[in-house]
N, C-alpha and C positions, 0 to 999 in steps of 0.2 A: 237454800235461801231462807232467811228469817223474815217473817212478816210480823210487824209490830203494831200497825194501826190501820184504821179504815182507809186512809188515803193510799196506802200501799196496795190494799186489796182492790181498790177502784182502779189503780194503775194496771194491775194484772188484768182486770176485766176489760179495760180499754184496749190493751195490747192484744187480747184474745178476741175482740169484737168481730173482726172479719172472719176469723176461723169459726166462731160460733154462728155467724150469719151463713157461712158456706154450708154448714150442716143443719141449718134451721133450728138452732137450739136457742130458746128464749133466754134473755139475760137473767130472768128470775130463776131459771134452772141452775145457772152458774152460781147465783147468789145462795142457793140452797145447798150447794156442795159443802162438805166439811172443809176446813181450811187446808188440811193436808192434801186433799184431792185438787183444790184450786191451785196449789203450788205445783203438784205433780203435772196437772194439765198444762200449766204455763211452761214448765220445763221440758215437756214433750212436744206440745203442739205450737208453741211460740218460739222458744229459744233452741229447741232441739238438743239441749245439753244433758237431758236425762235419758237413761235407757231403762224403761219400766219392764217389769216382768209381765208375762202373759196374764196372770191373775190381776195385776194392777190395771192393765188395759181393759180387761173384761169388766172389772168393777166400774171404771170410768164410763165405759160404753153403756152399761146398765143404768148408772146413776144420772147420766145425761139424757136418758130416755131415747137413745138412738134405736134400740131394739123395737121400740113401739112404732117406729116409722119405717122400718125396713123389713123385708121378708128374707129369712134365712133359708138355707138348704132344707128341703123337706116341707116347704111352704109354711114354716112356723113364723108367727108374728108375735111380738111382745118380748119382754125381758129374757125369756128362755131362748130366744133366737140367737143370743150371743154365744151359746154353746156350739152352734153350727158354723160359726165364722172361723176361718183359718187365721192363725196368728199373723201371717203376712198381710192379710186384708186389714186386720186391726192396726197394724203398724202403718199402713197406708192411710187409713182414716185419721190417725193421730199425728201424721207428719206435719211439720210446719208448712205454711203456705209458701208457694214460690214467689219470687219478686213480681211476676206478672199478675198473680192473684192479689198482691198487696197494692197494686196501682190505684184502686179507688181511694185508698188512704192518702196517697201522695197528692192527688188532685184536691184534697180537702184543704191543703195549706196554701 
């Protein structure tokens, strides 16, 4: 996906809003991501069209601050906790929302 302007980035953010809300990630955190990670997150967590590597998921997890709010195996909290998460759990975190999880958006219109 080629992103060429601010409006397209805002569209990505709006499409990811419910996913970000589910994981309690502030929109400011999304805004602070590099463009390549915004596109990756959209392709993984919204459209489900990208298959990221383990390293890409771990980087997204860390950059979104998820490790700072979760406890990993061994009681670790913070960015290092990502090292203790299984790849399958990362894939589950970054999966697109189900249609029932998207219902709040449908009632908006």
